[in-house]
N, C-alpha and C positions, 0 to 999 in steps of 0.2 A: 818649510816642512809641513806646517799646518795647512797651507794652501793645497798641497798634494793629497793630504788625508781627506780634506773636504771634497776634492775632485773625485777621489776613489769612492767615497761614501755616496756621492751624488750618482756616479756611474752604477754602483751596486744597487742603489734604490731604483734608478731608471730601469736596470735590467730586471729587477724583481717585479716592477710594475708591468713591464712589457711581457714577461713570462705569465703573469696573472691574467692579463688581457688576452694573450694568445690562448691560454688554456681555457678561459671562459668562452672565447669565441669557438674553439674546437668543441667544447661541451655543448654549446648552444647549437652548433651545426649538427652534431650527432643526434640531439633531440629532434631537430628539424627533419632529419632523415628518417628517424623512427616514426614520427608522425606521418611522414610521406608514405611509409610502408603501410601504416594503418589505413591511409586513404586509398591505397591500391586494393586492400581487402574490402573496404566499404564500396568502392567503385565496382569491383567484380560482383560482389554479393547483391548489390542493388540492381546492377545490370541484369543479373539472372532473374531476380524478382520481377522487375518490370517487363523484361522481354519474354521469359519462359512462363512465368506463373500468371502474370497479368496480361500477357499477349499484346503488349505495346509494340509498335513497329521499331525496327532496329535503330533508326536515327533518334527517335524520341527517347528510347531506352538508354542509348549511349549518352545523350545530352543530360538527361535527368540523373543518371548514375554519376556522371562526372561532377555535376553540381552538388550532389550529396557528398561526394568525396571532398570537394572544395569546402563545404560547410564543416564537415568533420575535421579537416585539416586546420581550418581557421580556429575552431573552438579549442582544439588541443594545443595549437601553437600559442593561442592567447592565454591559456591557463597553465601551460607547462613550459614550452620552449622559451617564451618571452614573458613569463609571469611577473618577473621583477619590474619590467617596464610597464606592462599592462596594468599592474596594480597601482602604479604611480600616476597613470594617465586618468583623465576624466572619463566617467562612464559614457558620456555623450559621444566620446571619440570612438567607441566600439563600432558603431555602425559605419562611420567613415573608414575605419580600418578594414572592416569586412568588404566594403565596396572596393577599396584599393587592392585588397588581397585577391578578390575576384578578377579584377582587371589584370593584375600581375600574372595570375594563373592563366588567364585567357591568352595573354601575349606569350606566355611560356608554352601553352598548347600549340600556338601557331609556330613558334620556333621549333618545337619538337617535331611537328609534321615536316617542316622545311628541312631540318637536319636529316631525318630519316630518308626522305625522298632524295635529297642531294647525295647522301652516302650510297644509297641503294642504286640509283639510276646513273649517277656520274662515275662512281668508283666501284660499282658492282660488289659493295660490301654486303655480306649476309644481312638479311632484314632484321634478324634478332640482335646481331651485333650493332647494327645501325641504331636500333631502338635503344639499346643499352647506352650507347654513346650519347644519344639525344637526351635520355633521362638524366645522365650525369651532367651534361651541359645545362639543361633546364633547371635541375636542382640547384646548381650553383647560382644561376640567374635568379631564380625565385628567392633563394635564401638572401642573397646580397641585396636585392631590391626591397624585400620585405624588411630586412634589417635597417635599411636606410630610410624607407618611406613610411613604414607602418609602426614598427616597434622601436622607435628612437625617441629619447627624451628631448624635449625642446629646452632651450636655455632657461626659461622660466621654471619648468618642472625640475630641472637640475638644481636651480637655486633653492626651490622649496625643499628638495630632498636633503641638500647640504645643510639647510637651516635646522632640519629635524635632527 
């Protein structure tokens, strides 16, 4: 009988841990999306500034505004979305995370363009619907890759946190 009670307690504990991890992941993803929306505002605002007010050419304005949005998103993800991990990592790792974040976003930008073009030209999907589908796909890509490559504790850092 005791064996079954221990089995059920272990399953209950496992289910609680799984629920906690799932809700933490969903919460983190929601914050990632909110930061992404702020990046869209920064992108559009700085694009207007560069292109209309400073009279830079279209391509330069678009590239600079995108980079401003990437910088905005990195900062907010580092201090809000992944603050618990960022806080536990060394300060020297911040630049490495920024470079990785930029590369991941660049690859995401390429995926975005490919998805939009594929849906629009191959399936005649409305360009705005195609753009929304691409944004959703790339958001999942960016979140997953940044979670795995940028804001994940190493075994050594987990050991230090557990010791505290």
